N, C-alpha and C positions, 0 to 999 in steps of 0.2 A: 265292458263296463258294467260294473255291478249296479243292479237296479232292485234295490229294496223297497219295500212298501213301508208307509208310514205305521202299519201295526207290526210289522217285524221290527221297525226300529225302537219302536215303544217296548216291546218285548225284550230285546237286546239290552236296553239301557235299564229295564227293569229288572233283569237278571243280573247284571252289574251292580247295581244298587244293593240288590239282596244280598249278597256277600259280607257286607259289612255292617255290626252289629247296630251303627247309630242310624241306617236306613235312611228316610227320607227325612230333609230337614223339614221345619214348619214351612208353611207359606210365605210368611214374613222374610224367614231367612232364603228362601228360594228366589222371592222377588228382590232382595238385595244383590244376590248373585246375578240373577238376569240383569239388573242395571249395572253392575260392574262390567259384565261381558259386553253389553251393548256398548258402555263407556270405552272399552278397549276397542270395540270395532269402530266406533266414530273416531279414535284416534289413527287406526291404520288408515282409514278413508281420508282422513286430512293429510297422514303423509304421504299418500300416494296420490291424489285427486287434489289436495288444498294447497295452501299457501305454506304451509310449516312442515319443513323436511323434517326427518329422523336427525338426531344427535349421533355422532359417531359412536356415540358410548352404548347406544339402545340396540339391545338385540333384535334379530331381523324375525319379524313376523309377516303373515299375509292375511290380506281380507279373506281370503278361503278359509285359513284357519280359525280367524276369528268369527267368522258366519258360523263354522263347525260349532264352537264353543257355546254360541247363542242358541244354537238349533238343539245343543245337548241339554243344555239347562231348561230350555222351553218344553223339551219331553218329559225330564224329570218333574217338572211342575206339572205338567199333565197326567202323568201316572200317579204323582201322589193325590193328585184331585179327581181320579177316576174319570177324567176327560179322554175321547177317544178323539185324537187329533184329525182321522180321517173322516171322521162324522163333522168335527169342527170346520174343517177346510170345506167340504162340500157345501154345507151352511152358507159359509161365508162367502164361496163363489156365486152361489146362487143370488144372495143379497147382493153382492157387487154387480152382477150381470144384469139383474133388475135395476136396481138404485141407480146406478151410474152407467147406465149403458149409452146415454147420450151424453156425457158429463164431459167428455174430451171429445175433439175432433176426431171423427172415423175416417179410417183409409176408404171405407166404400162410399163414403159422402153421406150416408143415411143421417138424419135429424130427427129430433123427436116428433115433429111435426110429419114424418112419412107414415106414420104407424097408423093403421086401421082401425 
């Protein structure tokens, strides 16, 4: 299995974009593209797990493919805004581990009142 760090993925996407004269689109343009890709992901989720089946004429796509597109566009946006996604991920995990530690029923049975 190919295991890449987020830093390497951000560098690969940056190298890819830098070969084109247009470079990165504006943040607003990127947001529109991200929204489009999330919509395509939602459509695939609905086809595979929801009530709306694909039309026979629709090209087959997968949830994996659409998630990949969302990741790619997210990396483009982060790169253009100078955001290190590894650092952003670490900050978010810390936030969720603190704020939401007892938000859902835990497998170990711990609750907020168990803290000392």
